[in-house]
DRENFITI-826225 format. One record per atom (N, C-alpha, C, CB): atom name; x negated, y negated, z negated; residue in three letters. Coordinates in steps of 0.05 Angstrom, whole numbers. Glycine has a CB too. Layout:
REM DRENFITI-826225
REC, a, x, y, z, r
REC, CA, X, Y, Z, ALA
...
This chain:
REM DRENFITI-826225
REC, a, x, y, z, r
REC, N, -2351, 3238, -2636, MET
REC, CA, -2359, 3264, -2621, MET
REC, C, -2339, 3281, -2628, MET
REC, CB, -2386, 3277, -2628, MET
REC, N, -2324, 3294, -2602, PRO
REC, CA, -2310, 3316, -2609, PRO
REC, C, -2321, 3334, -2624, PRO
REC, CB, -2301, 3326, -2591, PRO
REC, N, -2296, 3358, -2640, ASP
REC, CA, -2303, 3385, -2660, ASP
REC, C, -2307, 3396, -2631, ASP
REC, CB, -2276, 3402, -2685, ASP
REC, N, -2331, 3404, -2629, ARG
REC, CA, -2333, 3435, -2607, ARG
REC, C, -2330, 3468, -2618, ARG
REC, CB, -2366, 3436, -2594, ARG
REC, N, -2322, 3462, -2646, ARG
REC, CA, -2317, 3489, -2656, ARG
REC, C, -2300, 3502, -2642, ARG
REC, CB, -2308, 3490, -2681, ARG
REC, N, -2273, 3499, -2639, ASP
REC, CA, -2263, 3522, -2622, ASP
REC, C, -2278, 3521, -2590, ASP
REC, CB, -2228, 3519, -2620, ASP
REC, N, -2288, 3510, -2578, ASP
REC, CA, -2301, 3528, -2556, ASP
REC, C, -2322, 3537, -2562, ASP
REC, CB, -2307, 3516, -2532, ASP
REC, N, -2339, 3537, -2581, VAL
REC, CA, -2362, 3548, -2588, VAL
REC, C, -2347, 3583, -2583, VAL
REC, CB, -2373, 3536, -2622, VAL
REC, N, -2331, 3579, -2608, LEU
REC, CA, -2313, 3611, -2617, LEU
REC, C, -2304, 3615, -2591, LEU
REC, CB, -2283, 3611, -2643, LEU
REC, N, -2293, 3605, -2578, GLU
REC, CA, -2277, 3626, -2550, GLU
REC, C, -2300, 3622, -2532, GLU
REC, CB, -2242, 3611, -2530, GLU
REC, N, -2324, 3607, -2526, TYR
REC, CA, -2352, 3617, -2515, TYR
REC, C, -2365, 3643, -2525, TYR
REC, CB, -2372, 3597, -2520, TYR
REC, N, -2367, 3644, -2546, LEU
REC, CA, -2369, 3669, -2556, LEU
REC, C, -2355, 3695, -2553, LEU
REC, CB, -2367, 3665, -2574, LEU
REC, N, -2334, 3690, -2560, ASP
REC, CA, -2302, 3713, -2553, ASP
REC, C, -2307, 3719, -2521, ASP
REC, CB, -2260, 3692, -2558, ASP
REC, N, -2326, 3698, -2505, ASN
REC, CA, -2315, 3705, -2472, ASN
REC, C, -2347, 3723, -2462, ASN
REC, CB, -2306, 3665, -2447, ASN
REC, N, -2362, 3719, -2478, HIS
REC, CA, -2385, 3730, -2468, HIS
REC, C, -2398, 3760, -2490, HIS
REC, CB, -2406, 3701, -2467, HIS
REC, N, -2407, 3771, -2473, ASN
REC, CA, -2409, 3787, -2493, ASN
REC, C, -2452, 3809, -2494, ASN
REC, CB, -2374, 3810, -2485, ASN
REC, N, -2463, 3786, -2484, VAL
REC, CA, -2498, 3796, -2490, VAL
REC, C, -2506, 3768, -2503, VAL
REC, CB, -2522, 3806, -2455, VAL
REC, N, -2522, 3771, -2519, ALA
REC, CA, -2541, 3754, -2535, ALA
REC, C, -2571, 3763, -2533, ALA
REC, CB, -2532, 3756, -2565, ALA
REC, N, -2589, 3743, -2528, THR
REC, CA, -2619, 3739, -2536, THR
REC, C, -2627, 3747, -2562, THR
REC, CB, -2625, 3711, -2536, THR
REC, N, -2638, 3767, -2572, LEU
REC, CA, -2641, 3759, -2598, LEU
REC, C, -2679, 3745, -2598, LEU
REC, CB, -2634, 3791, -2620, LEU
REC, N, -2687, 3728, -2608, ALA
REC, CA, -2714, 3730, -2612, ALA
REC, C, -2715, 3728, -2641, ALA
REC, CB, -2731, 3710, -2597, ALA
REC, N, -2740, 3746, -2633, THR
REC, CA, -2758, 3756, -2673, THR
REC, C, -2792, 3745, -2676, THR
REC, CB, -2765, 3806, -2677, THR
REC, N, -2800, 3749, -2683, VAL
REC, CA, -2826, 3741, -2698, VAL
REC, C, -2837, 3763, -2715, VAL
REC, CB, -2820, 3716, -2717, VAL
REC, N, -2852, 3783, -2714, GLY
REC, CA, -2869, 3801, -2720, GLY
REC, C, -2901, 3805, -2729, GLY
REC, CB, -2864, 3809, -2704, GLY
REC, N, -2905, 3831, -2736, PRO
REC, CA, -2938, 3834, -2731, PRO
REC, C, -2953, 3833, -2706, PRO
REC, CB, -2946, 3859, -2739, PRO
REC, N, -2936, 3838, -2690, ASP
REC, CA, -2940, 3847, -2661, ASP
REC, C, -2934, 3815, -2643, ASP
REC, CB, -2912, 3877, -2652, ASP
REC, N, -2926, 3798, -2659, GLY
REC, CA, -2914, 3773, -2643, GLY
REC, C, -2895, 3762, -2636, GLY
REC, CB, -2918, 3771, -2628, GLY
REC, N, -2881, 3754, -2617, PRO
REC, CA, -2855, 3742, -2623, PRO
REC, C, -2842, 3762, -2596, PRO
REC, CB, -2854, 3702, -2621, PRO
REC, N, -2818, 3767, -2597, TRP
REC, CA, -2802, 3784, -2580, TRP
REC, C, -2776, 3781, -2573, TRP
REC, CB, -2803, 3804, -2587, TRP
REC, N, -2767, 3779, -2547, ALA
REC, CA, -2733, 3774, -2540, ALA
REC, C, -2723, 3797, -2535, ALA
REC, CB, -2725, 3756, -2514, ALA
REC, N, -2699, 3805, -2543, ALA
REC, CA, -2683, 3827, -2539, ALA
REC, C, -2653, 3820, -2535, ALA
REC, CB, -2686, 3846, -2562, ALA
REC, N, -2646, 3823, -2510, ALA
REC, CA, -2618, 3834, -2505, ALA
REC, C, -2607, 3849, -2524, ALA
REC, CB, -2617, 3848, -2485, ALA
REC, N, -2574, 3837, -2536, VAL
REC, CA, -2562, 3864, -2552, VAL
REC, C, -2531, 3857, -2536, VAL
REC, CB, -2563, 3863, -2598, VAL
REC, N, -2523, 3879, -2535, PHE
REC, CA, -2482, 3870, -2532, PHE
REC, C, -2477, 3852, -2564, PHE
REC, CB, -2453, 3911, -2532, PHE
REC, N, -2458, 3840, -2564, TYR
REC, CA, -2454, 3826, -2599, TYR
REC, C, -2419, 3832, -2598, TYR
REC, CB, -2466, 3779, -2605, TYR
REC, N, -2409, 3832, -2617, CYS
REC, CA, -2378, 3815, -2619, CYS
REC, C, -2386, 3792, -2642, CYS
REC, CB, -2346, 3837, -2631, CYS
REC, N, -2367, 3778, -2650, ASN
REC, CA, -2373, 3767, -2664, ASN
REC, C, -2347, 3761, -2693, ASN
REC, CB, -2382, 3748, -2648, ASN
REC, N, -2342, 3750, -2717, ASP
REC, CA, -2330, 3750, -2724, ASP
REC, C, -2348, 3706, -2732, ASP
REC, CB, -2322, 3780, -2742, ASP
REC, N, -2325, 3705, -2720, GLY
REC, CA, -2328, 3668, -2725, GLY
REC, C, -2358, 3660, -2712, GLY
REC, CB, -2328, 3658, -2766, GLY
REC, N, -2376, 3653, -2724, PHE
REC, CA, -2405, 3645, -2723, PHE
REC, C, -2425, 3670, -2720, PHE
REC, CB, -2413, 3631, -2750, PHE
REC, N, -2419, 3688, -2741, ALA
REC, CA, -2432, 3715, -2747, ALA
REC, C, -2439, 3728, -2721, ALA
REC, CB, -2413, 3736, -2764, ALA
REC, N, -2458, 3731, -2712, LEU
REC, CA, -2458, 3757, -2679, LEU
REC, C, -2462, 3789, -2699, LEU
REC, CB, -2500, 3749, -2647, LEU
REC, N, -2446, 3804, -2698, GLU
REC, CA, -2455, 3827, -2698, GLU
REC, C, -2460, 3851, -2682, GLU
REC, CB, -2447, 3831, -2710, GLU
REC, N, -2484, 3870, -2682, PHE
REC, CA, -2502, 3886, -2661, PHE
REC, C, -2503, 3913, -2674, PHE
REC, CB, -2536, 3873, -2655, PHE
REC, N, -2512, 3924, -2656, LEU
REC, CA, -2526, 3958, -2657, LEU
REC, C, -2544, 3963, -2648, LEU
REC, CB, -2515, 3979, -2649, LEU
REC, N, -2566, 3973, -2661, SER
REC, CA, -2585, 3976, -2656, SER
REC, C, -2597, 4004, -2671, SER
REC, CB, -2595, 3952, -2660, SER
REC, N, -2635, 4002, -2650, SER
REC, CA, -2640, 4028, -2663, SER
REC, C, -2658, 4016, -2686, SER
REC, CB, -2654, 4052, -2644, SER
REC, N, -2664, 4026, -2713, PRO
REC, CA, -2682, 4019, -2736, PRO
REC, C, -2708, 4013, -2732, PRO
REC, CB, -2683, 4038, -2753, PRO
REC, N, -2715, 4036, -2710, ARG
REC, CA, -2747, 4045, -2700, ARG
REC, C, -2752, 4017, -2670, ARG
REC, CB, -2746, 4092, -2684, ARG
REC, N, -2728, 4000, -2666, SER
REC, CA, -2731, 3987, -2645, SER
REC, C, -2754, 3961, -2656, SER
REC, CB, -2701, 3980, -2632, SER
REC, N, -2761, 3947, -2624, ARG
REC, CA, -2786, 3931, -2634, ARG
REC, C, -2765, 3908, -2653, ARG
REC, CB, -2809, 3915, -2604, ARG
REC, N, -2746, 3897, -2644, HIS
REC, CA, -2737, 3865, -2652, HIS
REC, C, -2732, 3875, -2682, HIS
REC, CB, -2704, 3847, -2633, HIS
REC, N, -2716, 3896, -2683, VAL
REC, CA, -2703, 3911, -2714, VAL
REC, C, -2731, 3906, -2731, VAL
REC, CB, -2693, 3955, -2711, VAL
REC, N, -2756, 3921, -2721, GLN
REC, CA, -2773, 3922, -2739, GLN
REC, C, -2790, 3891, -2746, GLN
REC, CB, -2789, 3946, -2729, GLN
REC, N, -2787, 3881, -2723, ASN
REC, CA, -2793, 3848, -2732, ASN
REC, C, -2768, 3842, -2761, ASN
REC, CB, -2783, 3822, -2698, ASN
REC, N, -2750, 3843, -2760, LEU
REC, CA, -2729, 3830, -2773, LEU
REC, C, -2741, 3847, -2802, LEU
REC, CB, -2694, 3835, -2759, LEU
REC, N, -2748, 3869, -2807, THR
REC, CA, -2751, 3880, -2834, THR
REC, C, -2773, 3869, -2834, THR
REC, CB, -2751, 3911, -2841, THR
REC, N, -2793, 3848, -2823, HIS
REC, CA, -2814, 3836, -2832, HIS
REC, C, -2803, 3804, -2838, HIS
REC, CB, -2838, 3841, -2811, HIS
REC, N, -2779, 3792, -2819, ASN
REC, CA, -2774, 3770, -2823, ASN
REC, C, -2744, 3771, -2816, ASN
REC, CB, -2792, 3752, -2808, ASN
REC, N, -2735, 3759, -2837, SER
REC, CA, -2704, 3763, -2819, SER
REC, C, -2697, 3749, -2816, SER
REC, CB, -2683, 3773, -2824, SER
REC, N, -2710, 3719, -2808, ARG
REC, CA, -2697, 3694, -2791, ARG
REC, C, -2693, 3707, -2770, ARG
REC, CB, -2714, 3667, -2784, ARG
REC, N, -2687, 3690, -2760, CYS
REC, CA, -2689, 3696, -2710, CYS
REC, C, -2668, 3682, -2696, CYS
REC, CB, -2678, 3738, -2693, CYS
REC, N, -2672, 3680, -2681, SER
REC, CA, -2644, 3664, -2675, SER
REC, C, -2637, 3676, -2646, SER
REC, CB, -2647, 3627, -2673, SER
REC, N, -2613, 3667, -2630, ALA
REC, CA, -2605, 3676, -2616, ALA
REC, C, -2587, 3665, -2584, ALA
REC, CB, -2599, 3687, -2632, ALA
REC, N, -2598, 3673, -2565, ALA
REC, CA, -2593, 3650, -2543, ALA
REC, C, -2565, 3667, -2528, ALA
REC, CB, -2627, 3644, -2516, ALA
REC, N, -2548, 3654, -2509, ILE
REC, CA, -2515, 3665, -2507, ILE
REC, C, -2513, 3641, -2483, ILE
REC, CB, -2489, 3660, -2544, ILE
REC, N, -2516, 3662, -2458, HIS
REC, CA, -2510, 3651, -2430, HIS
REC, C, -2506, 3664, -2400, HIS
REC, CB, -2530, 3635, -2427, HIS
REC, N, -2491, 3641, -2392, GLU
REC, CA, -2490, 3660, -2365, GLU
REC, C, -2517, 3650, -2337, GLU
REC, CB, -2451, 3653, -2350, GLU
REC, N, -2520, 3661, -2321, ASP
REC, CA, -2542, 3667, -2298, ASP
REC, C, -2530, 3637, -2277, ASP
REC, CB, -2538, 3709, -2279, ASP
REC, N, -2532, 3611, -2290, TYR
REC, CA, -2522, 3587, -2263, TYR
REC, C, -2544, 3585, -2247, TYR
REC, CB, -2513, 3554, -2271, TYR
REC, N, -2531, 3575, -2220, ARG
REC, CA, -2541, 3563, -2206, ARG
REC, C, -2554, 3538, -2198, ARG
REC, CB, -2532, 3567, -2199, ARG
REC, N, -2533, 3520, -2208, GLY
REC, CA, -2537, 3488, -2223, GLY
REC, C, -2541, 3483, -2236, GLY
REC, CB, -2526, 3473, -2228, GLY
REC, N, -2558, 3461, -2241, TRP
REC, CA, -2560, 3454, -2274, TRP
REC, C, -2538, 3439, -2281, TRP
REC, CB, -2587, 3438, -2283, TRP
REC, N, -2513, 3425, -2275, THR
REC, CA, -2495, 3417, -2279, THR
REC, C, -2464, 3433, -2286, THR
REC, CB, -2498, 3402, -2262, THR
REC, N, -2479, 3451, -2285, GLU
REC, CA, -2456, 3487, -2288, GLU
REC, C, -2472, 3498, -2317, GLU
REC, CB, -2464, 3522, -2251, GLU
REC, N, -2487, 3497, -2329, ILE
REC, CA, -2504, 3503, -2352, ILE
REC, C, -2491, 3500, -2379, ILE
REC, CB, -2527, 3487, -2351, ILE
REC, N, -2480, 3513, -2382, ARG
REC, CA, -2471, 3525, -2416, ARG
REC, C, -2489, 3535, -2430, ARG
REC, CB, -2451, 3547, -2419, ARG
REC, N, -2474, 3535, -2457, GLY
REC, CA, -2490, 3562, -2479, GLY
REC, C, -2489, 3561, -2505, GLY
REC, CB, -2521, 3565, -2477, GLY
REC, N, -2505, 3571, -2512, ILE
REC, CA, -2505, 3573, -2544, ILE
REC, C, -2533, 3590, -2563, ILE
REC, CB, -2476, 3591, -2550, ILE
REC, N, -2550, 3566, -2573, GLN
REC, CA, -2567, 3581, -2589, GLN
REC, C, -2556, 3574, -2622, GLN
REC, CB, -2600, 3573, -2582, GLN
REC, N, -2565, 3595, -2628, ILE
REC, CA, -2560, 3601, -2658, ILE
REC, C, -2589, 3615, -2679, ILE
REC, CB, -2534, 3624, -2656, ILE
REC, N, -2591, 3597, -2703, GLU
REC, CA, -2602, 3612, -2716, GLU
REC, C, -2595, 3618, -2745, GLU
REC, CB, -2623, 3605, -2712, GLU
REC, N, -2610, 3641, -2756, GLY
REC, CA, -2604, 3646, -2785, GLY
REC, C, -2609, 3670, -2793, GLY
REC, CB, -2579, 3642, -2792, GLY
REC, N, -2605, 3689, -2807, VAL
REC, CA, -2619, 3708, -2823, VAL
REC, C, -2600, 3736, -2809, VAL
REC, CB, -2617, 3700, -2861, VAL
REC, N, -2615, 3760, -2803, VAL
REC, CA, -2598, 3779, -2794, VAL
REC, C, -2597, 3804, -2827, VAL
REC, CB, -2615, 3794, -2760, VAL
REC, N, -2576, 3816, -2824, ARG
REC, CA, -2575, 3834, -2850, ARG
REC, C, -2558, 3858, -2841, ARG
REC, CB, -2560, 3817, -2878, ARG
REC, N, -2565, 3882, -2855, VAL
REC, CA, -2558, 3904, -2841, VAL
REC, C, -2529, 3904, -2851, VAL
REC, CB, -2576, 3930, -2845, VAL
REC, N, -2513, 3919, -2836, LEU
REC, CA, -2480, 3910, -2854, LEU
REC, C, -2473, 3937, -2863, LEU
REC, CB, -2448, 3895, -2833, LEU
REC, N, -2462, 3946, -2888, THR
REC, CA, -2458, 3968, -2907, THR
REC, C, -2431, 3959, -2909, THR
REC, CB, -2478, 3970, -2935, THR
REC, N, -2417, 3992, -2918, ASP
REC, CA, -2385, 3995, -2928, ASP
REC, C, -2369, 3968, -2911, ASP
REC, CB, -2382, 3990, -2971, ASP
REC, N, -2350, 3954, -2928, THR
REC, CA, -2330, 3947, -2908, THR
REC, C, -2339, 3925, -2886, THR
REC, CB, -2305, 3937, -2922, THR
REC, N, -2359, 3912, -2897, ARG
REC, CA, -2363, 3893, -2876, ARG
REC, C, -2375, 3914, -2842, ARG
REC, CB, -2391, 3867, -2892, ARG
REC, N, -2385, 3935, -2852, ARG
REC, CA, -2386, 3946, -2831, ARG
REC, C, -2370, 3958, -2815, ARG
REC, CB, -2397, 3957, -2833, ARG
REC, N, -2355, 3967, -2832, ALA
REC, CA, -2337, 3985, -2823, ALA
REC, C, -2316, 3957, -2799, ALA
REC, CB, -2318, 4003, -2856, ALA
REC, N, -2316, 3937, -2812, ALA
REC, CA, -2290, 3920, -2800, ALA
REC, C, -2321, 3907, -2769, ALA
REC, CB, -2269, 3882, -2837, ALA
REC, N, -2341, 3910, -2778, ALA
REC, CA, -2353, 3900, -2755, ALA
REC, C, -2354, 3933, -2721, ALA
REC, CB, -2390, 3888, -2771, ALA
REC, N, -2350, 3950, -2735, ILE
REC, CA, -2352, 3975, -2723, ILE
REC, C, -2323, 3970, -2704, ILE
REC, CB, -2353, 4004, -2748, ILE
REC, N, -2308, 3970, -2729, ALA
REC, CA, -2281, 3954, -2703, ALA
REC, C, -2278, 3942, -2693, ALA
REC, CB, -2263, 3947, -2701, ALA
REC, N, -2284, 3915, -2693, ARG
REC, CA, -2284, 3895, -2668, ARG
REC, C, -2303, 3889, -2655, ARG
REC, CB, -2278, 3872, -2673, ARG
REC, N, -2322, 3912, -2651, TYR
REC, CA, -2341, 3918, -2627, TYR
REC, C, -2326, 3945, -2617, TYR
REC, CB, -2377, 3923, -2637, TYR
REC, N, -2315, 3957, -2624, GLU
REC, CA, -2294, 3975, -2604, GLU
REC, C, -2279, 3971, -2603, GLU
REC, CB, -2288, 3996, -2603, GLU
REC, N, -2260, 3953, -2612, SER
REC, CA, -2246, 3931, -2591, SER
REC, C, -2257, 3913, -2568, SER
REC, CB, -2235, 3913, -2605, SER
REC, N, -2277, 3895, -2577, LYS
REC, CA, -2298, 3885, -2548, LYS
REC, C, -2300, 3908, -2526, LYS
REC, CB, -2336, 3879, -2559, LYS
REC, N, -2316, 3935, -2539, PHE
REC, CA, -2326, 3942, -2521, PHE
REC, C, -2313, 3974, -2531, PHE
REC, CB, -2357, 3933, -2518, PHE
REC, N, -2300, 3983, -2519, PRO
REC, CA, -2281, 4003, -2514, PRO
REC, C, -2295, 4026, -2505, PRO
REC, CB, -2262, 3994, -2494, PRO
REC, N, -2315, 4032, -2496, MET
REC, CA, -2325, 4054, -2490, MET
REC, C, -2346, 4066, -2510, MET
REC, CB, -2335, 4051, -2465, MET
REC, N, -2350, 4045, -2539, ILE
REC, CA, -2358, 4068, -2555, ILE
REC, C, -2343, 4081, -2578, ILE
REC, CB, -2381, 4061, -2565, ILE
REC, N, -2319, 4076, -2572, ARG
REC, CA, -2289, 4092, -2584, ARG
REC, C, -2292, 4123, -2580, ARG
REC, CB, -2257, 4082, -2565, ARG
REC, N, -2287, 4137, -2609, PRO
REC, CA, -2304, 4164, -2610, PRO
REC, C, -2274, 4176, -2590, PRO
REC, CB, -2313, 4183, -2651, PRO
REC, N, -2260, 4171, -2585, ASP
REC, CA, -2239, 4177, -2555, ASP
REC, C, -2245, 4177, -2535, ASP
REC, CB, -2221, 4163, -2549, ASP
REC, N, -2266, 4159, -2528, GLN
REC, CA, -2276, 4146, -2495, GLN
REC, C, -2305, 4151, -2490, GLN
REC, CB, -2272, 4109, -2491, GLN
REC, N, -2325, 4150, -2520, ALA
REC, CA, -2346, 4155, -2519, ALA
REC, C, -2356, 4176, -2503, ALA
REC, CB, -2352, 4156, -2540, ALA
REC, N, -2369, 4171, -2480, ALA
REC, CA, -2381, 4201, -2471, ALA
REC, C, -2408, 4212, -2485, ALA
REC, CB, -2390, 4201, -2439, ALA
REC, N, -2414, 4238, -2486, GLU
REC, CA, -2430, 4243, -2506, GLU
REC, C, -2458, 4236, -2505, GLU
REC, CB, -2428, 4265, -2511, GLU
REC, N, -2477, 4226, -2480, PRO
REC, CA, -2500, 4204, -2493, PRO
REC, C, -2501, 4191, -2504, PRO
REC, CB, -2511, 4193, -2487, PRO
REC, N, -2474, 4172, -2503, ILE
REC, CA, -2460, 4150, -2525, ILE
REC, C, -2454, 4162, -2556, ILE
REC, CB, -2429, 4140, -2512, ILE
REC, N, -2444, 4181, -2553, ARG
REC, CA, -2433, 4190, -2581, ARG
REC, C, -2467, 4192, -2594, ARG
REC, CB, -2411, 4226, -2580, ARG
REC, N, -2493, 4200, -2581, ALA
REC, CA, -2503, 4219, -2586, ALA
REC, C, -2521, 4191, -2605, ALA
REC, CB, -2514, 4243, -2561, ALA
REC, N, -2523, 4170, -2588, ALA
REC, CA, -2541, 4154, -2588, ALA
REC, C, -2517, 4140, -2616, ALA
REC, CB, -2551, 4139, -2554, ALA
REC, N, -2495, 4129, -2613, LEU
REC, CA, -2489, 4117, -2643, LEU
REC, C, -2496, 4127, -2661, LEU
REC, CB, -2466, 4113, -2650, LEU
REC, N, -2502, 4160, -2667, GLU
REC, CA, -2511, 4169, -2687, GLU
REC, C, -2546, 4158, -2699, GLU
REC, CB, -2506, 4197, -2681, GLU
REC, N, -2554, 4153, -2678, ARG
REC, CA, -2579, 4137, -2693, ARG
REC, C, -2586, 4104, -2693, ARG
REC, CB, -2603, 4149, -2682, ARG
REC, N, -2559, 4092, -2687, VAL
REC, CA, -2561, 4064, -2694, VAL
REC, C, -2558, 4057, -2715, VAL
REC, CB, -2549, 4050, -2683, VAL
REC, N, -2562, 4037, -2720, GLU
REC, CA, -2552, 4017, -2754, GLU
REC, C, -2537, 3996, -2734, GLU
REC, CB, -2587, 3997, -2781, GLU
REC, N, -2523, 3983, -2762, TRP
REC, CA, -2502, 3960, -2751, TRP
REC, C, -2510, 3930, -2768, TRP
REC, CB, -2466, 3970, -2760, TRP
REC, N, -2520, 3913, -2759, TYR
REC, CA, -2528, 3885, -2768, TYR
REC, C, -2507, 3870, -2757, TYR
REC, CB, -2556, 3875, -2760, TYR
REC, N, -2522, 3839, -2766, GLU
REC, CA, -2496, 3813, -2765, GLU
REC, C, -2526, 3789, -2765, GLU
REC, CB, -2465, 3811, -2805, GLU
REC, N, -2518, 3774, -2756, LEU
REC, CA, -2532, 3751, -2750, LEU
REC, C, -2513, 3730, -2767, LEU
REC, CB, -2537, 3746, -2716, LEU
REC, N, -2516, 3722, -2793, ILE
REC, CA, -2507, 3700, -2797, ILE
REC, C, -2524, 3678, -2791, ILE
REC, CB, -2500, 3699, -2818, ILE
REC, N, -2511, 3668, -2777, ALA
REC, CA, -2514, 3630, -2769, ALA
REC, C, -2521, 3613, -2796, ALA
REC, CB, -2478, 3614, -2755, ALA
REC, N, -2531, 3603, -2786, ASP
REC, CA, -2537, 3577, -2803, ASP
REC, C, -2537, 3545, -2785, ASP
REC, CB, -2570, 3583, -2816, ASP
REC, N, -2543, 3554, -2773, ARG
REC, CA, -2544, 3524, -2745, ARG
REC, C, -2542, 3546, -2723, ARG
REC, CB, -2583, 3496, -2740, ARG
REC, N, -2515, 3525, -2708, CYS
REC, CA, -2512, 3532, -2675, CYS
REC, C, -2510, 3515, -2661, CYS
REC, CB, -2493, 3547, -2666, CYS
REC, N, -2522, 3517, -2641, PHE
REC, CA, -2519, 3493, -2624, PHE
REC, C, -2507, 3492, -2584, PHE
REC, CB, -2551, 3481, -2629, PHE
REC, N, -2482, 3478, -2577, PHE
REC, CA, -2476, 3481, -2558, PHE
REC, C, -2484, 3466, -2533, PHE
REC, CB, -2459, 3483, -2563, PHE
REC, N, -2497, 3479, -2513, THR
REC, CA, -2506, 3463, -2490, THR
REC, C, -2480, 3462, -2474, THR
REC, CB, -2533, 3477, -2473, THR
REC, N, -2483, 3439, -2463, ASP
REC, CA, -2463, 3432, -2445, ASP
REC, C, -2462, 3413, -2419, ASP
REC, CB, -2447, 3424, -2460, ASP
REC, N, -2487, 3422, -2396, ASN
REC, CA, -2491, 3401, -2380, ASN
REC, C, -2463, 3387, -2359, ASN
REC, CB, -2515, 3412, -2364, ASN
REC, N, -2443, 3390, -2364, SER
REC, CA, -2424, 3390, -2357, SER
REC, C, -2417, 3361, -2363, SER
REC, CB, -2410, 3410, -2366, SER
REC, N, -2425, 3356, -2393, LEU
REC, CA, -2418, 3330, -2400, LEU
REC, C, -2448, 3303, -2399, LEU
REC, CB, -2404, 3337, -2435, LEU
REC, N, -2472, 3319, -2384, GLY
REC, CA, -2493, 3302, -2378, GLY
REC, C, -2519, 3323, -2381, GLY
REC, CB, -2493, 3274, -2398, GLY
REC, N, -2539, 3318, -2365, PHE
REC, CA, -2564, 3334, -2363, PHE
REC, C, -2565, 3339, -2394, PHE
REC, CB, -2593, 3319, -2348, PHE
REC, N, -2571, 3364, -2405, GLY
REC, CA, -2587, 3365, -2428, GLY
REC, C, -2559, 3359, -2451, GLY
REC, CB, -2617, 3340, -2428, GLY
REC, N, -2547, 3360, -2447, HIS
REC, CA, -2528, 3342, -2463, HIS
REC, C, -2521, 3378, -2491, HIS
REC, CB, -2488, 3324, -2434, HIS
REC, N, -2530, 3365, -2518, ARG
REC, CA, -2528, 3387, -2534, ARG
REC, C, -2516, 3374, -2559, ARG
REC, CB, -2555, 3404, -2538, ARG
REC, N, -2499, 3393, -2568, ASP
REC, CA, -2479, 3386, -2601, ASP
REC, C, -2489, 3400, -2620, ASP
REC, CB, -2445, 3394, -2603, ASP
REC, N, -2487, 3394, -2641, GLU
REC, CA, -2494, 3413, -2661, GLU
REC, C, -2475, 3420, -2673, GLU
REC, CB, -2510, 3407, -2678, GLU
REC, N, -2465, 3448, -2680, ILE
REC, CA, -2436, 3450, -2690, ILE
REC, C, -2441, 3457, -2713, ILE
REC, CB, -2415, 3467, -2676, ILE
REC, N, -2420, 3456, -2742, ALA
REC, CA, -2423, 3470, -2760, ALA
REC, C, -2415, 3491, -2758, ALA
REC, CB, -2418, 3461, -2777, ALA
REC, N, -2417, 3507, -2773, VAL
REC, CA, -2419, 3525, -2777, VAL
REC, C, -2407, 3543, -2806, VAL
REC, CB, -2441, 3522, -2772, VAL
REC, N, -2402, 3534, -2817, SER
REC, CA, -2390, 3528, -2849, SER
REC, C, -2369, 3515, -2855, SER
REC, CB, -2406, 3516, -2865, SER
């Protein structure tokens, strides 16, 4: 089986939205977040009051899916990640913000509109640290999925 790590990292770099799946006292929840990545770690910002972050305070394990909206089954490609989410602080936070600003320049202080600047003051920065990763690629056969080593 070929090593698909580079394919997965390229896919992560070239996509923008991950759907986080969390579970909390009110049950399961899925939320889309814009992300950047540091290898297999997904970095994102969110309101500490959001349902998915509230769920993560009860259970830091979650999963994420990254994919496109495909019309044909043989075109389907995507990534599923399992791991733990933590709040970013200090140098990890600063590095994540720099990566995020590089991927999404509209949040940079010199480019952000006032509503975005105001919203950024109310968010926290998080990292989903992957411990398992799967890459689905139906071009290799229906339901073809490889587990990718993340470390």
